[in-house]
C-alpha positions in Angstrom: 15.8 -7.9 -14.1 14.2 -10.8 -12.3 13.3 -10.4 -8.7 16.3 -8.0 -8.4 14.5 -6.3 -5.7 13.7 -9.4 -3.8 17.4 -10.9 -4.0 18.6 -7.5 -2.6 16.4 -8.1 0.5 17.6 -11.7 1.0 21.2 -11.0 0.4 23.2 -8.2 1.7 25.1 -8.2 -1.6 22.5 -6.4 -3.8 25.3 -5.0 -6.0 26.2 -8.6 -7.1 22.7 -9.1 -8.2 23.2 -6.2 -10.8 26.6 -7.6 -11.8 25.2 -10.5 -13.1 23.2 -8.5 -15.6 26.4 -7.5 -17.1 26.1 -3.9 -16.2 28.3 -2.8 -13.2 26.2 -0.6 -11.3 26.7 1.0 -7.8 24.9 -0.3 -4.7 21.3 1.1 -4.8 20.2 2.7 -1.4 17.2 0.7 -1.2 17.3 -1.0 2.3 14.1 -2.8 1.8 
């Protein structure tokens, strides 16, 4: 929950950032 959106924009592997939280979530459709 820390700059999750920012990291997504920087890295094409946004789903990876969510994995770090410990909750496997699907790739959010947010091409920011």
